[in-house]
C-alpha positions in Angstrom: 0.0 0.0 0.0 3.0 2.3 0.5 3.5 2.5 -3.3 0.0 4.0 -3.7 1.0 6.9 -1.5 4.4 7.3 -3.1 2.9 7.7 -6.6 1.6 10.9 -8.0 -1.4 9.7 -9.9 -2.6 11.4 -13.1 -6.2 10.6 -12.1 -8.0 8.7 -9.4 -11.3 7.4 -10.8 -14.0 6.5 -8.2 -16.7 4.1 -9.2 -16.9 1.6 -12.0 -20.2 2.7 -13.5 -20.5 2.9 -17.3 -19.1 6.4 -17.7 -16.1 5.8 -15.4 -15.4 2.5 -17.1 -15.5 4.1 -20.6 -13.1 6.7 -19.3 -10.8 3.9 -18.2 -11.1 2.5 -21.7 -10.3 5.9 -23.2 -7.2 6.2 -21.0 -6.0 2.6 -21.4 -3.4 3.5 -24.1 -2.4 6.9 -22.6 0.5 5.8 -20.3 -1.1 7.8 -17.5 -0.9 6.7 -13.9 -4.5 5.7 -13.2 -5.9 4.5 -9.8 -9.4 3.1 -10.2 -11.4 2.4 -7.0 -14.9 1.4 -6.2 -16.6 1.0 -2.7 -18.5 -2.0 -4.1 -17.1 -5.5 -4.3 -18.4 -5.7 -7.9 -18.0 -3.8 -11.2 -20.6 -1.7 -12.8 -21.9 0.7 -10.2 -25.5 1.6 -11.0 -25.3 -0.4 -14.2 -24.1 -3.6 -12.5 -25.5 -7.1 -13.0 -26.0 -9.2 -9.9 -26.2 -12.9 -9.0 -29.1 -14.0 -6.8 -26.9 -14.0 -3.7 -25.4 -10.6 -4.6 -29.0 -9.3 -5.2 -30.0 -10.3 -1.7 -27.1 -8.3 -0.2 -27.7 -5.4 -2.5 -31.4 -5.3 -1.6 -30.5 -5.3 2.1 -28.1 -2.3 1.5 -30.7 -0.3 -0.4 -33.9 -1.3 1.5 -34.2 2.1 3.1 -35.1 5.5 1.7 -31.9 7.6 1.8 -32.7 10.6 -0.3 -29.1 10.8 -1.6 -28.7 7.1 -2.4 -28.9 6.0 -6.0 -31.3 3.3 -5.1 -34.1 2.9 -2.5 -36.9 0.6 -1.4 -35.2 -2.6 -2.6 -37.1 -5.7 -1.7 -36.5 -9.3 -2.8 -39.2 -12.0 -2.8 -38.7 -15.6 -3.6 -42.1 -16.8 -4.8 -41.7 -20.4 -6.0 -39.3 -23.4 -6.2 -37.3 -23.9 -9.4 -34.4 -21.4 -9.1 -31.0 -22.6 -10.2 -27.6 -21.9 -8.5 -27.0 -18.2 -7.6 -24.2 -17.7 -10.1 -26.3 -18.9 -13.1 -28.1 -15.5 -12.9 -26.7 -12.1 -14.0 -29.5 -9.6 -13.3 -29.0 -6.1 -14.8 -30.0 -3.1 -12.6 -30.3 -0.8 -15.5 -30.8 -2.7 -18.8 -30.6 -0.7 -22.1 -30.7 -1.9 -25.6 -28.1 -0.3 -28.0 -29.2 0.7 -31.5 -26.9 -0.3 -34.3 -26.5 3.4 -35.3 -25.4 4.3 -31.7 -22.1 6.2 -31.3 -21.4 3.8 -28.4 -21.1 1.0 -30.9 -18.7 3.1 -33.1 -16.5 3.8 -30.1 -16.4 0.1 -29.0 -15.4 -0.8 -32.5 -12.8 2.0 -32.9 -11.3 1.2 -29.5 -11.3 -2.6 -30.3 -13.2 -3.2 -27.1 -16.0 -4.9 -29.0 -13.9 -8.0 -29.4 -14.5 -8.8 -25.8 -18.3 -8.3 -26.0 -20.8 -10.8 -27.4 -23.6 -8.8 -28.9 -27.0 -10.4 -29.4 -30.0 -9.3 -31.4 -32.9 -7.4 -29.9 -36.2 -8.7 -31.4 -39.7 -7.5 -31.6 -41.7 -4.8 -29.8 -45.1 -5.7 -28.4 -48.0 -3.8 -27.0 -50.2 -5.4 -24.3 -53.9 -5.7 -25.3 -56.4 -6.2 -22.4 -58.8 -9.0 -22.6 -62.1 -8.3 -24.3 -65.4 -10.0 -23.6 -64.7 -12.8 -26.2 -60.9 -12.9 -26.0 -57.9 -13.4 -23.6 -55.2 -10.8 -22.9 -52.7 -10.7 -25.7 -49.4 -9.2 -26.9 -49.7 -7.5 -30.3 -46.4 -7.3 -32.2 -45.6 -3.8 -33.5 -44.6 -3.5 -37.2 -41.5 -1.4 -37.4 -40.5 -1.6 -41.1 -42.4 -1.2 -44.3 -42.2 -4.9 -44.9 -43.6 -5.5 -41.5 -46.5 -3.2 -42.1 -47.5 -4.9 -45.4 -47.3 -8.3 -43.7 -49.4 -7.3 -40.7 -53.0 -8.7 -40.8 -54.3 -6.8 -37.8 -54.0 -3.3 -39.3 -56.7 -2.2 -41.7 -55.6 -1.3 -45.2 -56.3 2.5 -44.8 -54.4 2.6 -41.5 -51.5 0.7 -43.2 -51.2 3.4 -45.9 -51.2 6.2 -43.2 -48.5 4.4 -41.2 -46.5 3.8 -44.3 -46.7 7.5 -45.2 -45.3 8.3 -41.7 -42.5 5.8 -41.8 -41.4 7.1 -45.3 -41.5 10.7 -43.9 -39.3 9.8 -40.9 -36.6 8.2 -43.0 -36.0 11.6 -44.6 -37.4 13.9 -41.9 -34.4 16.2 -41.8 -34.5 17.0 -45.5 -35.5 20.5 -46.6 -38.6 19.1 -48.2 -39.9 17.7 -44.8 -38.3 20.0 -42.2 -41.0 22.7 -42.7 -43.7 20.3 -41.7 -42.3 19.6 -38.2 -39.8 22.2 -37.1 -42.4 24.8 -36.2 -44.0 22.1 -34.1 -40.9 20.5 -32.7 -41.9 21.1 -29.0 -45.4 19.8 -29.5 -46.2 16.3 -28.2 -45.5 13.7 -30.8 -49.0 12.1 -30.4 -50.6 15.4 -31.5 -48.4 15.6 -34.5 -49.2 12.0 -35.5 -52.9 12.8 -35.3 -53.1 16.1 -37.0 -50.4 15.7 -39.7 -50.7 11.9 -40.5 -54.2 11.1 -39.2 -52.9 8.1 -37.2 -55.5 6.6 -34.8 -54.9 6.0 -31.1 -53.6 2.4 -31.8 -51.1 3.5 -34.3 -50.0 6.4 -32.1 -49.3 3.9 -29.4 -47.2 1.8 -31.8 -45.1 4.8 -32.8 -44.6 6.1 -29.2 -43.6 2.6 -28.1 -40.8 2.5 -30.6 -39.4 5.7 -29.1 -39.3 4.0 -25.6 -40.3 7.3 -24.1 -40.3 6.9 -20.3 -43.2 9.2 -19.7 -45.1 8.8 -23.0 -44.9 12.6 -23.6 -42.0 12.7 -26.0 -41.8 15.8 -28.2 -42.0 15.9 -32.0 -38.2 16.7 -32.2 -37.1 13.9 -29.9 -39.7 11.4 -31.1 -38.8 11.8 -34.8 -35.1 11.4 -33.9 -35.8 8.2 -31.9 -37.9 6.7 -34.7 -35.4 7.6 -37.3 -32.6 6.0 -35.3 -34.6 2.8 -35.0 -35.5 2.6 -38.7 -32.1 3.4 -40.0 -30.5 0.9 -37.5 -32.6 -1.9 -39.0 -30.5 -4.3 -40.9 -27.1 -2.7 -40.2 -25.7 -5.8 -38.4 -28.0 -8.3 -40.0 -31.6 -8.9 -41.2 -34.6 -8.3 -39.0 -33.2 -6.3 -36.0 -32.2 -2.8 -35.2 -30.5 -3.0 -31.8 -28.2 -5.3 -29.9 -27.8 -6.3 -26.3 -24.5 -7.3 -24.7 -24.6 -10.8 -23.3 -24.1 -11.5 -19.5 -25.8 -8.4 -18.2 -26.0 -5.6 -20.8 -24.2 -2.4 -19.9 -22.5 -4.2 -16.9 -20.5 -6.2 -19.5 -19.5 -3.0 -21.3 -18.3 -1.5 -18.0 -16.2 -4.6 -17.1 -14.6 -4.6 -20.6 -13.7 -1.0 -20.1 -12.1 -1.8 -16.7 -10.2 -4.8 -18.2 -8.8 -2.5 -20.9 -7.7 -0.1 -18.2 -6.0 -2.9 -16.2 -4.2 -4.1 -19.3 -3.0 -0.5 -19.9 -1.5 -0.4 -16.4 -4.3 1.0 -14.2 -4.5 -0.2 -10.6 -7.9 -1.5 -9.5 -9.2 -1.7 -6.0 -12.7 -3.0 -5.3 -14.2 -2.6 -1.9 -12.4 0.7 -1.5 -14.1 4.1 -1.6 -13.2 7.7 -0.9 -13.6 9.1 2.6 -12.2 12.6 2.0 -10.9 15.0 -0.6 -8.8 18.2 -0.2 -6.7 20.3 -2.4 -3.0 20.9 -1.7 -0.2 22.9 -3.3 3.0 21.2 -4.5 5.7 23.0 -6.5 3.2 25.7 -7.4 0.6 23.3 -8.7 -2.7 22.3 -7.2 -3.1 18.6 -6.5 -5.9 16.5 -5.1 -5.3 14.6 -1.8 -7.7 11.7 -1.7 -8.3 9.7 1.5 -9.4 6.1 0.8 -11.6 4.1 3.1 -8.8 1.6 3.6 -6.8 4.3 5.5 -4.4 5.1 2.6 -4.1 8.7 1.3 -3.0 9.3 -2.2 -2.1 12.4 -4.3 -3.4 12.9 -7.8 -3.4 15.6 -10.4 -7.1 15.0 -11.0 -10.1 13.1 -9.5 -13.2 11.8 -11.3 -16.1 10.6 -9.3 -19.9 10.3 -9.3 -22.3 12.7 -7.6 -23.5 11.9 -4.2 -26.2 14.5 -4.2 -29.8 14.7 -5.6 -30.6 17.7 -7.8 -34.0 19.2 -8.4 -33.8 17.9 -12.0 -33.4 14.3 -10.9 -36.3 11.9 -11.2 -36.9 8.3 -10.0 -37.7 5.2 -11.9 -39.4 2.2 -10.4 -38.1 -1.2 -11.5 -39.1 -4.8 -11.0 -36.8 -7.6 -12.0 -38.5 -11.0 -12.2 -37.3 -14.5 -13.1 -40.1 -16.7 -14.6 -40.2 -20.4 -15.3 -40.8 -20.3 -19.1 -38.6 -19.7 -22.0 -41.4 -18.2 -24.1 -40.1 -19.4 -27.5 -42.8 -17.6 -29.6 -41.5 -14.2 -28.3 -38.0 -14.8 -29.6 -38.7 -15.9 -33.2 -36.7 -14.2 -36.0 -39.0 -11.8 -37.8 -37.5 -12.5 -41.3 -35.9 -15.5 -42.8 -32.1 -15.7 -42.1 -32.3 -13.3 -39.2 -30.5 -14.4 -35.9 -32.6 -15.6 -33.0 -33.1 -12.6 -30.7 -32.3 -12.7 -27.0 -34.6 -9.8 -26.1 -38.2 -8.6 -26.7 -39.9 -5.4 -25.5 -43.4 -5.2 -24.2 -45.2 -1.9 -23.7 -48.2 -1.2 -21.4 -49.4 2.2 -22.6 -50.4 4.9 -20.2 -53.7 4.0 -18.5 -53.6 0.3 -19.6 -52.7 -1.1 -16.2 -55.2 -0.9 -13.4 -54.2 -2.6 -10.1 -56.6 -4.5 -7.9 -56.9 -1.4 -5.7 -58.0 0.7 -8.6 -54.6 2.5 -9.2 -54.2 3.5 -12.9 -50.9 3.7 -14.6 -50.1 7.4 -15.3 -47.0 6.5 -17.4 -46.1 3.8 -19.8 -44.7 0.6 -18.3 -42.1 -1.3 -20.3 -41.0 -4.9 -19.9 -37.6 -6.0 -21.3 -37.9 -9.7 -21.7 -34.7 -11.6 -22.0 -34.2 -15.3 -22.8 -31.5 -17.5 -21.3 -29.4 -16.7 -24.4 -28.7 -13.4 -22.8 -26.7 -15.1 -20.1 -28.9 -13.7 -17.4 -30.7 -16.9 -16.4 -30.5 -20.7 -17.0 -32.1 -22.5 -19.9 -35.9 -22.8 -19.6 -36.3 -19.5 -17.8 -36.5 -15.8 -18.7 -35.8 -12.5 -17.0 -38.4 -9.8 -17.2 -37.3 -6.2 -16.2 -40.2 -3.8 -15.8 -39.7 -0.1 -15.6 -41.9 3.0 -15.2 -41.6 6.6 -13.8 -41.8 6.3 -10.1 -45.0 7.3 -8.3 -46.8 6.5 -5.0 -48.4 3.5 -6.6 -45.7 2.4 -9.1 -44.8 -0.7 -7.1 -48.3 -2.1 -7.2 -48.6 -1.2 -10.9 -45.4 -3.0 -11.8 -46.5 -6.1 -9.9 -49.9 -6.0 -11.7 -48.2 -5.5 -15.1 -46.1 -8.5 -14.5 -49.3 -10.5 -13.7 -50.9 -9.3 -16.9 -47.8 -10.3 -18.9 -47.7 -13.8 -17.3 -51.4 -14.2 -18.2 -50.9 -13.1 -21.8 -48.0 -15.6 -22.4 -49.6 -18.5 -20.5 -51.1 -21.3 -22.6 -52.1 -24.7 -21.1 -50.1 -24.2 -17.9 -49.8 -20.9 -16.1 -46.4 -19.3 -16.1 -45.0 -18.8 -12.6 -42.8 -16.1 -11.2 -39.9 -17.7 -9.3 -38.2 -14.6 -7.9 -38.6 -10.9 -8.0 -36.9 -7.7 -6.8 -38.4 -4.3 -6.7 -36.5 -1.0 -6.2 -36.5 2.7 -7.0 -33.6 4.2 -8.9 -32.7 7.9 -9.0 -31.7 9.0 -12.5 -30.1 12.2 -13.8 -28.6 13.7 -16.9 -25.2 11.9 -16.9 -23.6 15.3 -17.3 -20.0 16.2 -16.2 -19.0 19.2 -14.0 -15.3 20.2 -13.4 -14.2 22.3 -10.5 -10.7 22.6 -9.1 -9.3 19.4 -10.8 -12.3 17.4 -9.7 -14.8 16.1 -12.2 -18.2 14.8 -11.2 -20.5 12.6 -13.3 -24.2 13.0 -12.7 -26.4 9.9 -12.4 -27.1 8.1 -15.7 -30.2 8.8 -17.7 -33.4 6.7 -17.4 -33.5 5.6 -21.1 -34.2 2.0 -22.0 -32.4 2.6 -25.3 -28.8 3.8 -24.9 -28.6 7.6 -25.0 -25.5 8.7 -26.8 -25.6 12.0 -24.9 -23.8 10.3 -22.0 -20.7 9.9 -24.2 -19.8 13.6 -24.5 -19.2 13.9 -20.7 -16.8 10.9 -20.9 -14.8 12.7 -23.5 -14.7 15.8 -21.4 -13.4 13.8 -18.5 -10.7 12.3 -20.8 -9.7 15.8 -21.9 -9.5 17.0 -18.3 -7.0 14.1 -17.6 -5.0 14.2 -20.8 -4.8 18.0 -21.1 -3.8 19.2 -24.6 -4.5 16.3 -27.0 -5.5 15.5 -30.5 -9.2 14.8 -30.3 -8.9 12.6 -33.3 -7.1 10.1 -31.1 -10.0 9.7 -28.7 -11.1 6.0 -28.6 -9.0 5.3 -31.7 -6.8 2.3 -31.0 -4.8 -0.1 -33.0 -5.2 -3.8 -32.3 -2.9 -5.3 -29.7 -0.5 -7.9 -31.0 -2.2 -11.1 -32.0 -5.6 -9.7 -32.9 -6.7 -8.8 -36.4 -9.8 -7.7 -38.3 -10.7 -11.3 -39.2 -12.2 -11.4 -35.8 -14.5 -8.4 -36.4 -18.2 -9.5 -36.3 -19.3 -6.2 -37.8 -17.0 -6.6 -40.8 -19.2 -7.7 -43.7 
């Protein structure tokens, strides 16, 4: 431990969340002295993936309601027999799909980090349809391409034409010919724009809003068109029939671990179970340094410090989540949508605003999304699935998520009812993922609540890299040659 104190570090990074880990990746070829610590005994921070045993300990830690904690109200319930060994589960705290056109994918490719990540296809989007008098509850698959629309038998011919007109518009929405139609209405709710300009009925509006994965269902025209455009233009980039990918073994947690591994290969020192207990600025040879006291009793000096916020701001919101393990592999939900497409590991189910009513009469004021992952995702053993439900937090969101899970299980059950084996509910505080620098100390805000990766969180990582590197050629950022023994023949995106 004496060598830690004797070294003048270029940066101390606290936390192994996604942004800190991407920073470690960006610095992995810089020859900087990097000390990377985390108070947790696992990698990933708020984007971690947990075994069942780890989830029990995690839930006990965050069972309370500390206003400044990133999580609160955590509760685990084992509901039925049939669970496998603890380590056969890798349950993501903040799952996000990654569109093929995402800048994150570009950076993972240019930095060569993608070689250590197994990307799997994300499949279909569904909308929950409540039971009518003469039918059972069902999941209706959303057509998200022109071919999909033509093949869909549930949408009337006129509605298909209207939806086709909108999809064609979105593909070229930023052109001069189309911009005049929406730019004067860019702050208007997307649903109003869909109704007035494209005459889409309520069902088709729900389809379109679901494809945006808007957390509150109130997405604007500007943001909604951008989200749909990204989805449509991502379709087919890495293969037929899918627009997004999901990293195996826990989603963004796997990306974080890969970033940290790159940092370690580049010479960074890693210390789990070690946090920061104090920070002060000192002067040495006319320069300001950061003196960092670690929770293991060691004090180190560094030119810079990068850490996560430990405060709640007025702009922060909370998301309510429910992770469930169910005893069915639901094969019909993970069918390739076109011939030759890979078998997806993930499907998305949306419960539109107002579609979930709990037994106590509580009505969902926001959409509820369920990310359904097969065992191919590496998150559970064969024969089971993980279901991660999310909605904007409210006084009744826990009840609503539980009821949405029950509705989902009823919709997928056939001759035998599908059982929930295990569940964990918790509240997560989310932010803007921004980055603030003051006196050699950079602070990341909490990550955004998006269910599709938001590339806006990458700019703060680059700012943190610039703070540590100083004057640098920005063209070198995340641009690495292969290490010896690796070549482009291993590139799964090289077609």
